[in-house]
C-alpha positions as a printed Julia matrix, in Angstrom:
369×3 Matrix{Float64}:
 137.82    8.36  -49.63
 140.78   10.72  -49.46
 142.68   12.18  -52.41
 145.82   12.42  -50.27
 148.74   10.41  -51.65
 150.29    8.08  -49.08
 152.63    6.0   -51.31
 154.3     7.1   -54.54
 156.62    5.08  -56.78
 158.8     7.2   -59.04
 160.52    5.29  -61.87
 161.22    2.32  -59.58
 163.24   -0.55  -61.02
 164.17   -3.74  -59.15
 166.69   -6.26  -60.38
 168.66   -9.09  -58.79
 172.35   -9.26  -59.68
 172.65   -9.45  -63.46
 169.19  -10.89  -64.13
 166.62   -8.91  -66.16
 164.66   -6.48  -63.92
 161.51   -7.79  -62.24
 160.17   -4.21  -62.12
 160.87   -1.78  -64.97
 160.73    1.97  -64.16
 157.31    1.68  -62.49
 155.5     4.86  -61.41
 152.15    5.07  -59.6
 150.38    6.61  -56.59
 148.4     5.09  -53.73
 145.77    7.3   -52.09
 144.88    7.12  -48.4
 141.93    5.03  -47.28
 141.31    3.03  -50.47
 141.4    -0.66  -51.38
 144.01   -1.36  -54.07
 144.75   -4.63  -55.83
 147.95   -5.62  -57.61
 146.79   -8.15  -60.19
 148.77  -10.28  -62.59
 150.24  -13.71  -63.34
 153.08  -15.29  -61.37
 156.37  -13.47  -61.83
 154.82  -10.19  -63.03
 156.26   -8.1   -60.17
 153.25   -7.65  -57.88
 154.79   -9.27  -54.77
 158.01   -7.34  -55.44
 156.03   -4.08  -55.18
 154.53   -5.28  -51.9
 157.94   -6.14  -50.48
 159.34   -2.76  -51.55
 156.51   -0.96  -49.74
 157.0    -3.15  -46.66
 160.74   -2.44  -46.56
 161.83   -6.06  -47.06
 163.95   -4.93  -50.02
 165.27   -1.72  -51.59
 164.77   -0.49  -55.15
 167.68   -0.78  -57.59
 166.71    2.55  -59.16
 164.09    5.22  -58.53
 162.43    6.42  -55.33
 159.6     5.3   -53.07
 157.8     8.04  -51.13
 155.72    7.59  -47.96
 153.73   10.71  -47.01
 156.02   12.73  -49.27
 159.34   11.46  -47.86
 161.76    9.06  -49.56
 161.82    5.73  -47.68
 164.14    3.66  -49.9
 166.4     2.75  -46.97
 163.98    3.03  -44.05
 163.92   -0.42  -42.34
 160.71   -2.41  -42.25
 160.21   -2.09  -38.49
 160.17    1.73  -38.76
 157.46    1.88  -41.43
 153.77    2.34  -40.6
 153.0    -0.8   -42.58
 151.9    -4.31  -41.59
 151.77   -7.39  -43.81
 149.36  -10.34  -43.87
 151.23  -13.17  -45.56
 149.86  -15.99  -47.7
 150.52  -18.56  -44.95
 149.5   -16.03  -42.22
 152.88  -16.58  -40.41
 151.17  -17.2   -37.05
 153.04  -18.71  -34.11
 151.58  -22.22  -33.57
 152.87  -22.4   -29.96
 150.99  -19.2   -28.99
 147.23  -18.85  -28.54
 145.11  -16.23  -30.31
 145.64  -13.5   -27.7
 149.4   -14.06  -27.57
 149.7   -13.99  -31.39
 147.85  -10.69  -31.66
 149.7    -9.19  -28.68
 153.17  -10.2   -29.87
 154.09   -6.9   -31.55
 152.64   -4.84  -28.72
 154.8    -6.64  -26.17
 157.9    -5.9   -28.26
 156.89   -2.23  -28.09
 156.7    -2.64  -24.28
 153.13   -1.39  -23.89
 151.53   -1.79  -20.5
 149.58   -4.97  -19.77
 146.34   -3.0   -19.51
 146.89   -1.28  -22.86
 147.76   -4.58  -24.56
 144.55   -6.19  -23.29
 142.54   -3.19  -24.47
 144.04   -3.12  -27.95
 143.95   -6.91  -28.52
 140.31   -7.07  -27.37
 139.39   -4.26  -29.77
 141.25   -5.86  -32.7
 139.6    -9.24  -32.16
 136.2    -7.58  -31.97
 136.88   -5.9   -35.32
 137.5    -9.28  -36.98
 134.58  -11.04  -35.25
 136.76  -13.16  -32.96
 135.69  -11.77  -29.59
 135.81  -14.61  -27.03
 138.51  -16.55  -28.91
 141.41  -15.06  -26.95
 142.53  -18.35  -25.34
 141.9   -20.58  -28.37
 144.96  -22.41  -29.69
 145.97  -21.58  -33.26
 146.01  -25.28  -34.14
 142.31  -25.44  -33.22
 141.31  -22.66  -35.63
 139.85  -23.04  -39.12
 141.51  -21.47  -42.15
 139.14  -18.51  -42.13
 139.65  -17.97  -38.39
 143.43  -18.07  -38.77
 143.2   -15.42  -41.44
 141.2   -13.22  -39.08
 143.84  -13.67  -36.39
 146.53  -12.59  -38.89
 144.5    -9.51  -39.8
 143.9    -8.69  -36.12
 147.67   -8.89  -35.52
 148.17   -6.5   -38.45
 145.61   -3.87  -37.39
 146.43   -3.92  -33.66
 149.56   -1.85  -34.36
 147.43    0.83  -36.05
 149.41    0.94  -39.32
 148.65    3.41  -42.07
 148.79    0.63  -44.69
 147.98   -3.07  -44.56
 149.61   -5.24  -47.23
 147.93   -8.56  -48.07
 149.95  -11.11  -50.06
 147.42  -13.55  -51.59
 145.85  -14.25  -48.15
 142.79  -16.04  -49.59
 144.56  -18.49  -51.89
 144.52  -21.42  -49.44
 140.78  -21.2   -48.7
 138.03  -23.19  -50.4
 135.74  -21.34  -52.84
 132.82  -20.73  -50.45
 135.01  -19.47  -47.61
 137.09  -17.44  -50.03
 133.97  -15.61  -51.23
 132.86  -14.95  -47.65
 136.28  -13.58  -46.74
 136.27  -11.26  -49.77
 133.16   -9.59  -48.36
 134.62   -9.51  -44.84
 137.93   -7.99  -45.94
 136.21   -5.29  -47.99
 133.86   -4.41  -45.14
 136.75   -4.41  -42.66
 138.71   -1.98  -44.83
 135.72    0.35  -45.02
 135.24    0.26  -41.24
 138.92    0.83  -40.5
 139.28    3.53  -43.17
 142.93    2.69  -43.8
 144.72    1.77  -47.02
 144.7    -1.9   -48.08
 147.04   -3.13  -50.83
 146.05   -6.64  -51.9
 147.99   -9.0   -54.15
 146.2   -11.67  -56.17
 146.26  -13.46  -59.51
 142.47  -14.01  -59.32
 140.65  -11.61  -61.67
 137.19  -12.08  -60.13
 138.61  -11.41  -56.67
 140.21   -8.17  -57.85
 137.05   -6.97  -59.6
 134.87   -7.73  -56.56
 137.0    -6.07  -53.87
 138.92   -3.14  -55.28
 138.55    0.62  -55.53
 141.45    0.56  -58.0
 143.36   -2.21  -59.76
 146.91   -2.22  -61.13
 147.27   -4.91  -63.8
 150.91   -6.02  -64.14
 152.76   -8.14  -66.64
 156.53   -8.58  -67.12
 157.38   -5.91  -64.56
 155.23   -3.19  -66.15
 151.87   -1.74  -65.1
 149.82   -2.51  -68.19
 146.75   -0.62  -66.98
 145.31    0.93  -63.83
 141.8     2.08  -62.99
 138.54    1.14  -61.34
 137.22   -2.41  -61.81
 134.68   -1.06  -64.31
 137.38    0.77  -66.28
 139.61   -2.29  -66.39
 136.82   -4.65  -67.47
 134.99   -2.39  -69.94
 137.98   -0.53  -71.4
 141.02   -2.86  -71.56
 143.97   -1.03  -73.07
 145.64   -4.0   -74.79
 145.3    -7.68  -75.58
 146.97   -8.81  -72.36
 144.49   -6.94  -70.15
 141.5    -7.96  -72.26
 142.57  -11.62  -72.13
 143.54  -11.61  -68.46
 140.43   -9.83  -67.13
 137.44  -12.02  -67.85
 136.66  -13.6   -71.21
 136.87  -11.63  -74.44
 136.35  -11.87  -78.15
 139.4   -10.22  -79.77
 139.4    -9.86  -83.55
 141.58   -7.82  -85.95
 140.13   -4.65  -87.4
 140.79   -1.26  -88.9
 139.84    2.24  -87.77
 137.99    3.96  -90.62
 137.37    7.26  -88.82
 136.06    8.47  -85.46
 133.11    6.29  -84.38
 133.48    3.88  -87.29
 135.51    0.65  -87.43
 135.82   -2.27  -89.78
 136.11   -5.94  -88.83
 134.86   -9.25  -90.19
 134.76   -7.56  -93.59
 132.15   -4.94  -92.64
 131.98   -1.42  -91.14
 130.38   -0.92  -87.73
 129.51    2.12  -85.67
 131.35    2.38  -82.34
 131.9     4.96  -79.58
 135.7     5.26  -79.83
 137.61    8.13  -81.4
 141.07    9.68  -81.46
 142.83    7.02  -83.53
 144.39    7.57  -86.94
 142.28    6.76  -90.02
 143.19    3.38  -91.52
 145.12    2.38  -88.35
 145.26   -1.36  -87.68
 143.51   -2.14  -84.39
 142.04   -4.98  -82.36
 138.36   -5.17  -81.48
 137.14   -6.45  -78.12
 133.56   -7.54  -77.5
 132.68   -9.31  -74.25
 130.71  -12.57  -74.69
 127.82  -11.31  -72.54
 127.41   -8.31  -74.9
 126.58  -10.55  -77.87
 122.94  -11.5   -78.45
 121.92  -14.46  -80.59
 119.17  -13.51  -83.06
 117.8   -14.85  -86.34
 120.55  -14.97  -88.99
 118.93  -12.24  -91.14
 118.61   -9.93  -88.1
 122.22  -10.05  -86.91
 125.03   -7.63  -87.6
 127.16  -10.78  -88.05
 126.34  -14.38  -88.86
 128.02  -17.28  -87.08
 128.11  -21.05  -87.47
 127.78  -22.72  -84.05
 130.7   -25.03  -83.2
 130.02  -26.02  -79.56
 127.77  -25.42  -76.57
 128.3   -25.93  -72.84
 125.81  -25.3   -70.02
 127.39  -23.17  -67.24
 124.46  -22.99  -64.82
 123.35  -19.39  -65.34
 124.06  -19.31  -69.08
 125.11  -21.34  -72.1
 128.67  -20.9   -73.36
 128.47  -21.06  -77.15
 131.39  -20.91  -79.57
 131.34  -20.44  -83.32
 132.99  -18.83  -86.33
 131.94  -16.16  -88.8
 132.45  -16.16  -92.58
 135.75  -14.25  -92.2
 137.17  -17.0   -89.97
 136.93  -15.1   -86.67
 136.15  -17.17  -83.58
 133.34  -15.98  -81.29
 132.32  -16.82  -77.73
 128.77  -16.02  -76.63
 127.19  -16.17  -73.17
 123.46  -16.61  -73.67
 120.37  -17.89  -71.85
 119.25  -19.33  -75.2
 120.21  -22.76  -76.42
 121.89  -23.25  -79.8
 122.29  -26.23  -82.11
 125.8   -27.25  -83.13
 126.19  -26.73  -86.88
 123.34  -24.22  -87.13
 123.61  -20.61  -88.3
 122.77  -17.76  -85.95
 122.92  -14.01  -86.08
 124.93  -11.96  -83.59
 123.66   -8.55  -82.54
 125.5    -6.0   -80.4
 125.36   -2.29  -79.57
 128.01    0.23  -80.66
 128.89    0.61  -76.95
 129.86   -3.08  -76.85
 132.73   -2.51  -79.31
 135.99   -1.57  -77.64
 138.97   -0.52  -79.76
 142.56   -1.34  -78.74
 145.93   -0.52  -80.25
 148.28   -3.45  -80.67
 150.3    -4.5   -77.61
 150.61   -1.19  -75.77
 150.7    -0.7   -72.02
 148.99    2.28  -70.43
 152.32    4.13  -70.15
 153.18    3.44  -73.8
 149.72    4.58  -74.89
 150.07    7.84  -72.93
 153.49    8.49  -74.48
 152.09    7.9   -77.96
 149.21   10.34  -77.35
 151.69   12.94  -76.11
 153.66   12.45  -79.32
 150.56   13.02  -81.47
 149.71   16.11  -79.43
 153.23   17.53  -79.78
 153.29   16.85  -83.52
 149.92   18.58  -83.93
 151.18   21.6   -82.02
 154.28   21.77  -84.24
 152.16   21.72  -87.39
 149.9    24.42  -85.99
């Protein structure tokens, strides 16, 4: 993968008339040849970012750079970007070949070159031999492949995908996740994918931007986002989490549920109020006298590969455990976990706010020195 920046947002804000902004001074970079996902709930700003990159709208403030040049007012048709929409936007009165060839004919390529490029694009998406098939005769997965072939046939530098898997059933959706990821690797071009599905984002991405209320709450690899959520929103939105109040005692030592515990986090102020995150799969049920915590079991559900067990500790904290062991409702069990399983979060900060706070501590320390 390349370290070359292809897209850069610099303090980009987007608002409509006098409404509150849907994007709030967002800054980030997109590197060439990687698979990015914009992840967040409805209305968080992810589709707005996609439309700004595509050229379907202009920013209210800030600049968007493409290969180092400002493109705020460059029209969509002059950008090296193609979009695969949620409904695929295929022409039902045209067959597969004609749909894929549509943009090439507008560019007035020769008939021979059009045939060559359409044939190659269809081969890339495993639709060789489907050239004369009517769109109305295609399955949902096949229609998606046609839409992708139409996007790649123009040889764009970026492909934007606006929730293209949302209309597919679960089995086909999973298959298409693998196909899209493999296609991006083979093409070697930048994919920017929009979804509200956390598992989809974790499975497909090189890097994820988690958005909420027009702000990038956190960005990083799927492992970073899952294992090191920066605030409650990210921890709650990405997978399932146990989030309990706590206090930082000193580097590598926290307090929650009325007891101190060793952890692997440092750099926070002594006695600072924090939140503790422990994923349910990182909790092990043991004998009550062998656990770091004790819990009374409140419920149990079988989820196929594990039991989903809920309970409460003596301090009133609620706990969710994923275990291969059965539990008995009303019984007492111990909970064991490693120091690495404890993740420390500050209250309610986005990644940008967290960085600004660290800079403030650093500046203050330099002044004292």
